[in-house]
N, C-alpha and C positions, 0 to 999 in steps of 0.2 A: 504494499500500499504506499501511499504518499508519506505517511508518518509511521515508520516501523516500530516505534516505541513511544511511550508517553514522554520520555525525556526529550526526544526529537520534536514531538508535537509542541511541547511547552517552549522549547528553545526557539522554534519558529515564531510562535506568538510573541515571545519577548523581543526577538530581534526585529520583527516588523513594527511592534509597538504601536499599532493603530487600533482604535476602537472599531474600525470597520472590519477587522478580522477577528472572528470569534472561534471558540472551541466547540466543535460538534462532538459531544460525548456519545459515541456509538459504542454501546457495550459489547458488541460482537466483533470489533475490529482491532482490539489491542491483543497482540500475540500473548502477552503475559496475563491477560484476563483481569480478574478482580483487583489485584494489586495496582495495576495501571488505572483502572476506573477510580479507585480510591484517590490516587494522586491527582487526577484530572477534574474530579467532581467540582471543586471550588471554582474552577475557571469556566464551567460549562455555560455556553450561550444557547445551546439546544441539546436536548437529550433524546437519543434514539435507543429504545429498549428492544433488544433482539432476543428471541427465544430459539435456541438450537435443539433443546430437549425440553420436554414437558413432564414434570412430575405428577404424582397423583392428584394434587390439589391445584395444579397449574403453575407451580414454581419452576424456575429455571435453575437446575442444580449448580451451574457454574457461576451464577451471579447472585449476590446477596441484595436483591431488590429492596427488601425492607430497610436495610442499612443505607443503601444508596438514596432512597427517597428521604430518609431521615436527615442525611447529610445535606441534601439539596434544600430541604425545608429550613434547616438551621442556617444555611448560607443565604437564605432569601431568594432562592432561584424562582423567578417569576414566569418562566416560560412553559412551553408545551413539552409533552413527552410523546413521541411517536412510537408506534409498535410495529415490529417486523417479525414474522413467523417463518422460520426456515428449518423446522424440525422434520425428522423422517416420518413421524406419526402423521397420518392423513389429516388434512386441514379440517375435515368435518368433525373430528373428535378433539384433536389437540388445540386447535386455534381457539374455539370458544372457551375451553378451560383455562388457557394461558391468558387470554384477554380478560376473563372474569377475575382471575387472580390479580393481575395488575390493577384492574379497576378497584378491587377491594382495598388494595394497598393505598391507592390514591384517595379513596373516599374516607379512609380511616385516619 
C-alpha cells in the first residue's frame, strides 16, 4: 500500500503539515493490525471499519472495536465510520451480524 506502516503514515502527515491532508484510519490496511490502529487513532480524520472475519456475535477477532470506539470518543472524533465487509462467510449471514455488532457499539 501507499503507507506500509503506521510510522510511515504519520511521518507523511507530519512532513506535509497541512490541515488539508488527513489520516484515513482503515482498520484493515495496516500490516501490523491492532497495534498500528492504536497509534493512528488520535490522528484520524475518517475511520473505515473493515471486517475480515465475523465472530458469533458479529465481532471482528483481529480488531478491538470497543476499545477503538472508546479511544475515538475520548479524543473527540466527530466524523463518520464507514463499514466494509470482506469476510469469507457469505454476505447474507455474516454482513448483517457484523453490521449489527458495530451499530450496537456505536449506539452504546
